[in-house]
C-alpha positions in Angstrom: -4.7 -10.7 25.9 -6.2 -12.7 23.0 -4.7 -12.3 19.6 -8.0 -11.2 18.1 -6.9 -8.0 16.6 -5.9 -8.4 12.9 -2.3 -9.2 13.7 -1.7 -9.7 10.0 -1.7 -5.9 9.7 1.2 -5.6 12.2 3.8 -8.0 10.7 6.2 -5.1 10.2 5.3 -3.1 13.3 8.1 -4.4 15.5 10.6 -3.0 12.9 8.7 0.2 12.5 8.5 1.2 16.2 11.9 1.9 17.7 12.9 0.4 21.0 12.1 1.4 24.6 14.0 4.7 24.2 11.1 6.2 22.2 9.1 6.2 19.0 9.6 7.3 15.4 6.7 9.6 14.6 5.7 9.6 11.0 2.4 9.2 9.1 4.4 7.3 6.4 4.6 4.3 8.7 1.0 3.2 8.2 1.5 3.2 4.5 4.6 1.0 4.7 2.9 -1.3 7.2 0.1 -2.0 4.8 2.6 -2.7 2.1 4.5 -5.2 4.2 1.5 -6.9 5.8 1.5 -10.6 6.1 -0.8 -12.4 3.6 -1.3 -15.3 6.0 -4.5 -15.3 8.1 -3.6 -15.3 11.8 -5.0 -17.7 14.3 -6.3 -16.1 17.5 -4.7 -17.6 20.6 -3.8 -16.9 24.2 -0.1 -17.6 24.0 2.8 -16.0 22.4 5.6 -18.3 21.2 9.2 -17.0 20.9 10.7 -19.2 18.2 14.3 -20.1 18.4 15.2 -21.2 14.9 18.4 -23.0 14.0 18.2 -21.2 10.7 17.9 -17.7 12.2 21.4 -16.6 10.9 21.0 -18.0 7.4 21.0 -15.5 4.6 18.7 -17.3 2.2 19.4 -14.9 -0.7 23.2 -15.4 -0.7 24.1 -18.6 1.2 24.3 -21.9 -0.6 22.9 -25.4 0.0 25.9 -27.7 0.4 25.4 -31.5 0.2 27.4 -33.5 2.7 28.1 -37.1 3.6 29.2 -37.3 7.2 29.3 -41.0 7.9 31.4 -42.9 5.3 33.7 -45.9 5.4 36.6 -47.2 3.3 39.1 -50.0 3.2 41.0 -48.1 6.0 38.7 -50.0 8.3 36.0 -52.4 7.3 34.7 -50.8 4.1 34.7 -52.5 0.7 35.6 -49.4 -1.2 39.2 -48.1 -1.4 39.9 -44.9 0.4 40.7 -42.7 -2.7 37.9 -44.3 -4.7 35.3 -43.5 -2.0 36.3 -39.8 -2.3 35.9 -40.0 -6.1 32.5 -41.7 -5.7 31.0 -38.8 -3.6 32.7 -36.3 -5.8 30.9 -37.8 -8.9 27.6 -37.8 -7.0 27.8 -34.0 -6.6 28.6 -33.8 -2.9 30.2 -30.7 -1.5 31.5 -32.0 1.8 32.7 -35.4 2.9 33.8 -36.9 6.2 35.4 -40.3 6.1 34.7 -41.8 9.5 36.5 -45.2 9.5 36.2 -47.3 12.6 38.8 -46.3 15.2 40.7 -44.5 12.5 41.1 -40.8 12.4 41.1 -39.3 8.9 44.2 -37.0 8.9 43.5 -35.8 5.3 42.8 -37.2 1.9 46.5 -37.1 0.9 47.9 -38.4 4.2 49.6 -41.8 4.1 48.3 -44.0 6.9 48.5 -47.7 7.7 45.5 -49.7 8.9 45.2 -50.5 12.5 46.1 -54.1 13.3 42.5 -55.2 13.8 41.8 -54.3 10.1 44.9 -55.9 8.7 42.7 -58.5 6.9 41.8 -55.8 4.4 45.2 -56.2 2.9 44.3 -59.5 1.4 41.6 -57.9 -0.7 42.8 -54.3 -1.2 46.5 -54.3 -0.6 48.0 -51.3 1.2 45.7 -48.3 1.7 46.3 -45.6 -0.9 45.8 -41.9 -0.2 44.5 -39.4 -2.8 47.3 -37.9 -4.9 48.1 -34.3 -4.2 47.3 -33.3 -7.8 43.9 -35.1 -7.7 43.2 -33.6 -4.2 43.7 -30.2 -5.7 41.4 -30.9 -8.6 38.6 -32.2 -6.3 38.9 -29.4 -3.8 38.9 -26.8 -6.6 36.0 -28.3 -8.5 37.7 -29.5 -11.7 35.1 -31.0 -13.9 32.3 -29.5 -11.8 32.4 -25.8 -12.8 34.6 -24.9 -9.9 32.4 -26.4 -7.2 34.9 -28.2 -5.1 34.3 -30.9 -2.4 36.0 -30.3 0.9 37.3 -32.7 3.6 35.5 -32.5 7.0 38.6 -33.0 9.1 39.4 -35.6 11.7 36.4 -37.8 11.0 36.3 -41.1 13.0 33.8 -43.6 14.2 34.7 -44.0 17.8 34.5 -47.2 19.8 35.7 -48.6 16.4 35.3 -52.3 17.0 32.7 -52.4 19.8 31.0 -55.7 19.5 27.8 -54.0 20.5 28.3 -51.4 17.8 28.1 -48.6 20.3 29.4 -46.1 17.8 29.8 -42.4 17.9 31.0 -40.1 15.1 33.7 -37.5 16.0 34.7 -34.5 13.9 37.2 -31.6 14.1 39.5 -33.0 16.8 42.2 -35.7 16.8 40.6 -38.1 19.2 40.4 -41.9 19.6 42.7 -43.1 16.8 43.4 -46.8 17.4 41.0 -47.0 20.4 38.7 -49.9 19.3 36.9 -50.3 22.7 35.8 -53.8 21.9 33.6 -54.0 25.0 31.9 -50.6 24.8 28.1 -50.8 25.0 25.1 -48.9 26.0 25.1 -45.5 27.6 28.4 -46.0 29.3 30.0 -46.8 26.0 28.6 -43.6 24.6 30.1 -41.6 27.5 33.5 -43.1 27.0 33.6 -42.0 23.3 31.9 -38.7 23.7 34.2 -37.7 26.6 37.3 -38.3 24.4 36.1 -36.0 21.7 34.8 -33.4 24.2 38.3 -33.2 25.9 40.0 -32.8 22.5 37.6 -30.0 21.4 35.6 -32.0 18.9 31.9 -32.5 18.3 30.1 -35.8 18.1 26.8 -37.4 17.3 25.4 -40.8 18.3 25.1 -43.4 15.6 22.4 -46.0 15.0 21.2 -46.3 18.6 18.6 -48.9 17.6 21.3 -51.3 16.6 23.6 -51.1 19.7 20.6 -51.2 22.0 18.9 -54.0 19.9 15.8 -51.8 19.5 15.7 -52.8 15.9 15.0 -56.4 16.9 11.6 -55.3 18.4 8.7 -56.1 16.1 6.6 -53.1 17.2 7.1 -49.7 18.7 5.1 -50.9 21.8 7.6 -53.8 22.2 10.5 -51.3 21.8 9.1 -49.0 24.5 8.4 -51.8 26.9 11.7 -53.7 26.4 14.4 -51.3 25.2 13.6 -47.6 25.1 12.2 -47.5 28.6 11.9 -44.4 30.7 14.9 -45.3 32.8 17.1 -45.9 29.7 16.1 -42.6 28.1 16.5 -40.7 31.3 20.0 -42.1 31.7 20.9 -41.4 28.1 19.7 -37.8 28.4 21.5 -37.2 31.7 24.8 -39.0 31.1 25.4 -37.9 27.5 23.4 -34.9 26.4 23.1 -33.0 29.7 26.8 -33.7 30.5 28.4 -33.1 27.1 27.3 -30.0 25.2 29.7 -31.1 22.3 27.4 -34.1 21.6 25.2 -32.3 19.1 22.6 -35.0 18.2 21.9 -38.5 16.9 21.1 -40.4 13.7 17.4 -40.4 12.7 18.1 -42.7 9.8 21.1 -45.0 9.1 21.6 -46.8 5.8 18.2 -48.3 4.9 16.7 -47.6 8.3 16.6 -51.2 9.6 18.9 -50.2 12.4 17.0 -47.0 13.3 13.4 -47.7 12.6 12.3 -46.8 16.2 14.9 -44.0 16.7 12.6 -41.1 15.8 10.6 -42.1 18.8 13.8 -42.0 20.9 14.6 -38.6 19.4 11.3 -37.1 20.4 11.6 -38.7 23.9 15.0 -37.0 24.3 13.5 -33.7 23.0 10.6 -34.0 25.5 13.2 -33.9 28.3 15.8 -31.6 26.8 13.8 -29.0 24.8 12.2 -27.4 27.9 15.7 -26.8 29.2 16.8 -25.2 26.0 19.2 -28.1 25.2 19.3 -28.4 21.4 19.6 -31.8 19.7 20.0 -32.2 16.0 19.0 -35.1 13.8 21.2 -36.7 11.1 20.5 -39.1 8.1 23.7 -41.0 7.3 24.7 -43.4 4.5 27.2 -45.2 6.8 28.4 -46.4 3.4 30.7 -49.5 3.3 30.0 -50.7 -0.2 28.5 -49.8 -3.5 24.7 -49.5 -3.4 24.9 -47.7 0.0 25.9 -44.3 -1.3 23.6 -41.3 -1.7 20.6 -42.8 0.1 21.0 -40.0 2.7 22.4 -36.5 2.8 23.1 -33.6 5.1 22.5 -30.2 3.5 24.4 -27.5 5.2 23.4 -23.8 4.8 26.6 -21.9 4.6 28.0 -18.6 3.2 30.8 -20.6 1.6 32.1 -24.1 1.6 34.7 -24.3 4.3 35.4 -26.7 7.2 34.8 -23.9 9.7 31.4 -23.1 8.2 30.6 -26.8 8.3 31.3 -27.0 12.0 29.2 -23.9 12.6 26.3 -25.4 10.7 26.5 -28.7 12.6 26.7 -27.0 15.9 23.9 -24.5 15.3 21.6 -26.9 13.4 21.6 -24.8 10.2 21.2 -27.9 8.0 18.7 -30.4 6.8 18.8 -34.2 6.9 17.4 -36.1 4.0 16.7 -39.8 3.2 14.9 -42.2 0.9 14.4 -44.6 3.9 12.4 -43.5 6.9 9.9 -46.3 7.5 6.8 -44.8 9.0 7.5 -41.2 8.0 7.8 -41.9 4.3 4.6 -43.5 3.2 6.0 -45.0 0.0 9.1 -46.9 -0.9 11.8 -45.4 -3.2 14.0 -47.6 -5.3 17.7 -46.9 -5.4 20.4 -47.9 -7.8 24.1 -47.5 -7.4 25.2 -43.8 -7.9 21.6 -42.6 -8.2 21.0 -39.0 -7.2 17.7 -38.2 -5.5 15.6 -35.1 -5.7 15.0 -34.7 -2.0 12.5 -32.0 -0.8 14.5 -28.8 -0.7 13.8 -25.9 1.7 14.7 -22.6 0.1 13.7 -20.3 2.9 12.4 -20.3 6.5 11.0 -17.3 8.3 9.8 -17.1 11.8 7.4 -14.6 13.2 7.4 -14.1 17.0 4.6 -11.6 16.8 2.2 -14.0 15.2 3.8 -17.3 16.4 4.2 -18.5 12.8 6.9 -20.5 11.0 6.9 -20.3 7.2 8.7 -22.5 4.7 9.3 -22.2 1.0 9.9 -25.7 -0.3 10.1 -27.6 -3.6 10.0 -31.4 -4.4 7.6 -32.0 -1.5 4.0 -33.2 -1.6 3.4 -33.2 2.2 4.5 -31.2 5.2 4.2 -32.8 8.7 4.3 -30.9 11.9 5.4 -32.8 15.1 5.6 -31.7 18.7 6.5 -33.4 22.0 4.0 -35.5 23.9 3.9 -36.7 27.5 6.9 -38.8 28.6 6.5 -42.3 27.1 4.5 -41.1 24.1 7.4 -39.6 22.1 6.3 -37.1 19.5 2.9 -36.6 17.9 1.8 -35.4 14.6 -0.4 -32.3 15.0 -0.8 -31.3 11.4 -0.3 -32.5 7.9 -0.4 -30.2 4.9 -0.5 -31.0 1.2 2.3 -29.3 -0.9 2.8 -28.7 -4.6 6.0 -30.4 -5.7 6.7 -27.5 -8.1 6.9 -25.2 -5.1 4.9 -24.3 -2.0 4.8 -21.7 0.8 3.6 -23.4 4.0 2.9 -21.6 7.2 2.3 -23.2 10.5 0.6 -20.9 13.1 1.5 -22.3 16.5 -1.5 -20.8 18.1 -3.6 -23.3 16.3 -1.9 -26.1 18.3 -1.7 -24.5 21.8 -3.2 -27.4 23.6 -0.7 -29.8 21.9 2.5 -27.8 22.3 3.6 -28.7 25.9 7.3 -29.7 25.5 8.8 -26.5 24.1 9.5 -27.6 20.6 8.1 -28.4 17.2 9.8 -30.1 14.3 8.8 -30.5 10.6 9.6 -32.9 7.9 8.7 -32.7 4.2 8.1 -35.8 2.1 8.0 -36.1 -1.7 8.1 -38.5 -4.6 11.8 -38.9 -4.3 12.6 -38.7 -0.6 12.1 -37.1 2.8 13.8 -34.1 4.4 13.9 -33.5 8.2 14.0 -29.8 9.3 15.8 -29.4 12.6 13.6 -28.6 15.6 12.4 -25.1 16.6 12.6 -24.4 20.3 9.8 -22.5 21.8 9.4 -20.1 24.8 5.9 -19.2 25.9 5.0 -15.8 27.2 1.7 -14.0 27.8 0.2 -10.9 26.1 0.2 -7.6 27.9 -3.2 -5.9 28.4 -1.8 -2.4 27.9 1.2 -0.6 26.7 2.4 2.3 28.9 3.4 5.4 27.1 5.2 8.1 29.1 5.7 11.6 27.8 8.9 13.2 28.9 8.1 16.9 28.3 10.8 19.6 28.4 10.7 23.3 27.6 13.9 24.8 26.1 15.8 21.8 27.4 14.5 21.9 31.0 11.8 19.9 32.7 8.4 21.6 33.2 5.2 20.8 34.9 2.8 23.4 33.6 1.4 21.7 30.4 -1.5 19.6 29.3 -1.7 16.5 27.0 -4.6 15.2 25.1 -4.4 11.8 23.2 -7.0 10.6 20.7 -7.3 7.2 18.9 -8.0 6.7 15.3 -11.7 7.3 15.9 -11.0 10.7 17.5 -11.9 9.4 21.0 -9.9 10.8 23.9 -7.6 8.4 25.8 -7.6 8.8 29.6 -4.3 9.7 31.2 -3.5 7.6 34.3 -1.1 10.3 35.3 -0.4 13.8 34.0 2.2 12.4 31.5 1.3 8.6 31.3 -1.2 6.9 29.2 -2.0 3.1 29.2 -2.8 2.2 25.6 -5.2 -0.8 25.4 -5.5 -1.4 21.7 -3.2 -1.4 18.7 -3.7 1.5 16.4 -2.3 5.0 15.6 -2.7 7.7 18.2 -2.4 11.5 17.9 -1.4 13.8 20.7 -1.5 17.5 21.4 0.5 19.2 24.1 -0.2 22.8 25.1 1.4 25.3 27.6 1.3 29.0 28.1 3.7 30.9 25.9 4.7 27.7 24.1 4.1 26.5 20.6 1.5 23.7 20.5 3.1 20.4 19.8 1.3 17.7 17.8 2.3 14.3 16.6 1.3 10.7 16.3 2.6 7.3 17.3 1.8 3.7 16.4 1.1 1.1 19.0 1.2 -2.3 17.3 0.0 -5.8 18.3 3.7 -6.6 18.6 3.9 -4.1 21.5 1.3 -6.1 23.4 3.0 -9.4 22.4 6.3 -8.2 23.7 5.0 -6.3 26.7 6.7 -3.1 25.5 6.6 0.2 27.2 7.7 3.5 25.7 9.0 6.9 26.6 8.2 9.7 24.1 10.6 12.6 24.4 8.8 15.9 23.6 10.8 19.1 23.4 8.6 22.2 23.6 9.8 25.6 22.5 8.9 29.0 23.8 7.2 31.1 21.1 9.8 33.9 20.2 9.0 37.6 19.8 10.5 40.4 17.8 12.7 42.7 19.9 13.5 46.1 18.4 16.4 48.3 19.2 14.5 51.2 20.7 17.7 52.8 21.9 18.1 54.1 18.3 14.8 56.0 18.6 12.8 53.3 16.9 9.1 53.3 17.6 6.8 50.3 17.2 3.2 50.7 16.0 1.9 47.3 17.0 -1.7 48.1 16.0 -0.8 48.9 12.4 2.4 46.8 12.1 4.8 49.6 11.4 8.3 50.4 12.7 9.1 54.1 12.5 11.8 56.4 13.8 14.4 55.6 11.1 16.4 58.3 9.4 16.9 58.5 5.7 19.7 56.2 4.6 20.1 54.6 8.0 21.3 50.9 8.2 18.4 48.8 9.1 19.9 45.3 9.1 20.3 45.1 12.9 17.1 46.7 13.8 15.3 43.7 15.3 16.3 40.3 16.8 14.4 37.2 18.0 13.7 37.0 21.7 15.1 33.5 21.8 17.2 31.1 19.7 14.1 29.3 18.3 13.2 32.3 16.1 14.8 33.8 13.1 14.5 37.3 11.8 14.1 37.7 8.1 14.3 41.0 6.1 12.4 41.0 2.8 13.3 44.2 0.9 11.2 46.1 -1.6 12.0 45.9 -5.3 13.9 49.2 -4.7 15.9 48.3 -1.6 15.7 48.2 2.1 13.5 51.2 2.5 9.8 51.8 3.3 7.8 48.7 2.9 10.7 46.3 3.8 9.2 43.4 5.8 10.6 42.3 9.1 9.4 38.7 9.5 9.8 36.5 12.5 10.2 32.8 11.5 9.4 30.0 13.9 9.2 26.3 13.0 9.3 27.3 9.3 6.4 29.7 9.5 6.1 33.5 9.7 4.5 34.2 13.1 5.0 38.0 13.3 5.6 40.7 10.7 6.2 44.5 10.6 6.8 46.9 7.8 9.5 49.6 7.9 8.4 53.2 7.5 10.9 55.9 6.6 9.1 59.2 6.3 9.6 60.8 2.9 10.5 57.5 1.3 7.4 56.2 -0.4 9.0 54.0 -3.1 11.2 51.9 -0.8 14.6 53.1 -2.0 15.6 54.7 1.4 15.6 58.2 0.0 13.1 61.1 -0.1 13.1 62.7 -3.5 10.9 63.9 -6.4 9.9 60.4 -7.2 8.2 60.1 -3.9 6.1 63.3 -4.6 5.1 61.9 -8.0 3.9 58.7 -6.5 1.8 60.4 -3.9 0.3 62.8 -6.4 -0.6 59.9 -8.6 -2.3 58.2 -5.7 -4.3 61.4 -4.9 -5.4 61.8 -8.5 -8.8 60.0 -8.8 -8.3 59.7 -12.6 -5.0 57.7 -12.3 -6.0 55.0 -9.8 -2.5 54.4 -8.6 -2.2 52.2 -5.5 0.2 52.6 -2.6 0.9 50.3 0.3 -0.2 51.2 3.8 3.5 51.6 4.7 4.1 53.9 1.8 1.1 56.0 2.7 2.3 56.3 6.3 5.7 57.4 5.0 4.1 60.1 2.8 2.6 62.0 5.7 5.8 64.0 6.0 4.3 66.9 7.9 2.8 64.5 10.4 -0.6 66.0 10.4 -2.4 62.7 10.1 -3.2 63.2 6.5 -1.5 62.4 3.2 -2.5 65.2 0.9 -1.3 67.9 -1.5 0.5 69.6 1.3 2.7 66.5 1.6 3.1 66.4 -2.2 4.5 70.0 -2.1 6.9 69.2 0.8 8.1 66.1 -1.0 8.6 68.2 -4.1 10.7 70.7 -2.1 12.8 67.8 -0.8 13.3 66.6 -4.3 14.5 70.1 -5.4 16.8 70.2 -2.3 14.9 73.0 -0.7 15.0 73.2 3.0 12.6 71.0 4.8 13.4 68.8 7.8 11.5 65.6 8.3 11.1 64.7 11.9 11.5 61.0 12.0 10.4 60.3 15.6 6.7 60.4 15.2 
């Protein structure tokens, strides 16, 4: 089914219709739907994209943006900055999380005393023995002293594996004690990656691949065409995907940018080639931008921004594994169309994404972003072509809301993913990929009516359904309708001796998108009747709505009951009591469906007694000069001699009763 039906009116419909068990039925739903309608014009398409977002669990209103440096070196290996000083550097730059990843050297904590491995002993001539952070200073940094309580945490067990590989086949490991002292001098290529990744995997850590362009010498290629022909060939990428990423789920991604990007200038092509192979299988792959800082001037050119409820190591790991982070840089050759200068300890205003929403009904991804002047949408291409830009949108650096409707790019999206980056005056931010699953649109939504009467199934009933234009909908079976367009429908169900049931239900575009079907449970109720206790001599005058046969002063509260539990009997007394004129009402579904009046002969004023007052009232009624009104029940009660008339003879008899003279009123009339 084509999406040609004002889907923007149905943005909230999936939430408003309950699941396959049935509907909520309420006219108020349409009003709420209008209030929540998407303001973005929808693009008609033939496909529906289920969007798997790495940010799906982020609470944008309460979670924080936490800056992280996750590839950093010190004098513990080959860095030119002392261990403790490097921690101070990133703290002063406003970072929230830091992973020191010295070559072949596990970081056992900022206060842990540790000697250098032999291969880095030369560092002693320049820096002396390595110095850990003091316990007191560690407490100050982790609790945010001097930064309004915003502490910086240690991402534990950081290490750059294959520490002294001459081919620089390096892999970062986190969260597991793996590879300390293993320099792997000869590690290279895909096999070198496997050696390192397998160590971390067995120890329970996570890894990402560092500066592939350097250890494969892709950075030596003058053009991308040369790189594709000589280095990033199909066979290499297939081997890389198979041996590393398909084999080790703990290897979560690779660097898109390292340092100033000279090492990684063709690695975004490699990234898209890997995604071309892995995304259709549902294998996620995240991109990192890393300082790989060894010396002053290399700090804060890149940053990971983790989306987390709080700044803890456990939350960092979750963000890294699920992709709930952004990777930013000031160096990304062809992606950033202008150069950005950098001085030591300069803090950059990278594009910041403040909210991402995905809409599976309309196949849309929406971003709220600041500090960006351009948004670029990329998807996979055929093997060998990497990724391709399929849209570029101008942003306002003060703040923009950008929506990409994937139905606009149906002919381009063939590899099961899209990714986005935002560039701005002071840097570029990569958003992690969104993984896509295609499905088709249903041509109808089956609605089955499960009709019961008094809790039991019945077959003798009829259903009529009308659309919003009052046109009848055909039933494919007695109780099944195939709805072919999204709108609000009304139904009417009738059966003999049963209260007519009416209601409405909403079928939204989302129901066609998601191929929903529904069962609507309808509980019919038998119409109750008044049942009188005729054993007490009660007589029912159905034509006139009277109940007679009651004696003076007789208790009337149990005179009538409902024929079933769906009805309620209500007694409405007169202003003088439960005498003549008292209403016996039968209540069903909140309405009075039947009503009788009590008649006690001789009692015309409703006080349950026959006395002089009753004679006065009748005489006043009979006097044409008085114009006194009496109710039909009171007039019936005044015919005490039962001759079919209320006249002066009845007045005289009522007067005798009032004077306690003998007169017997026969109640059974």
